[in-house]
C-alpha positions in Angstrom: 34.4 78.1 199.7 35.9 79.4 196.5 38.9 77.1 196.1 38.5 73.7 197.7 41.3 72.1 195.7 44.0 74.2 197.3 42.3 75.1 200.6 41.2 71.6 201.4 42.7 68.9 199.2 46.2 70.2 198.9 46.1 71.2 202.6 45.1 67.7 203.8 48.0 66.4 205.9 47.3 62.8 204.8 49.8 63.3 201.9 52.8 65.6 201.8 52.8 68.4 199.2 55.7 66.4 197.5 53.6 63.3 197.3 50.6 65.2 196.0 52.8 66.8 193.3 54.1 63.4 192.2 50.5 62.0 192.0 49.3 65.2 190.2 52.1 65.2 187.6 51.4 61.5 187.0 47.7 62.1 186.4 48.3 65.2 184.2 50.7 63.2 182.1 48.5 60.1 181.9 45.4 62.1 181.0 47.4 64.2 178.5 46.7 67.7 179.9 49.6 69.6 178.3 48.1 73.0 179.2 48.2 72.1 182.9 51.6 70.3 182.9 54.0 73.3 183.1 52.4 74.7 186.2 52.3 71.3 187.9 56.0 70.6 187.0 57.0 73.9 188.6 54.9 73.2 191.6 56.5 69.7 191.9 60.0 71.3 191.9 58.8 73.8 194.5 57.6 70.9 196.6 60.9 69.1 196.5 60.6 66.8 193.5 63.9 66.8 191.6 64.2 67.1 187.8 65.7 63.6 187.8 62.7 62.2 189.7 60.3 63.9 187.3 62.2 62.3 184.4 61.9 58.9 186.0 58.2 59.5 186.8 57.5 60.4 183.1 59.3 57.2 182.0 57.3 55.1 184.5 54.1 56.6 183.2 55.0 55.8 179.6 54.6 52.1 180.2 51.1 52.6 181.7 49.6 55.6 179.9 51.4 55.4 176.6 54.6 56.6 175.0 53.0 59.5 173.0 51.8 61.1 176.2 55.2 60.6 177.9 57.1 61.9 174.9 55.0 65.0 174.9 55.4 65.4 178.6 59.2 65.1 178.3 59.2 67.9 175.7 57.1 70.1 177.9 59.3 69.3 180.9 62.4 70.2 178.9 60.9 73.6 177.9 59.5 74.3 181.4 62.5 73.1 183.5 65.6 73.8 181.6 68.9 72.7 183.0 
């Protein structure tokens, strides 16, 4: 199998795509993976996560992963998902 992440993990019905997107964005922000964040933010919106929810998620992560990571994520989100 060439792509188990999307063909197996994302396809597993144990979590909805929306819930997977929330978990993935949280992990990408917490682990400071700025190169991956724009794609995951767009995927999250496509999976039904609102911009307001993403903002609240980034704020939540700030208290657990650090404010520098969250500030960077907020800037990336603003560029990736303009109003």
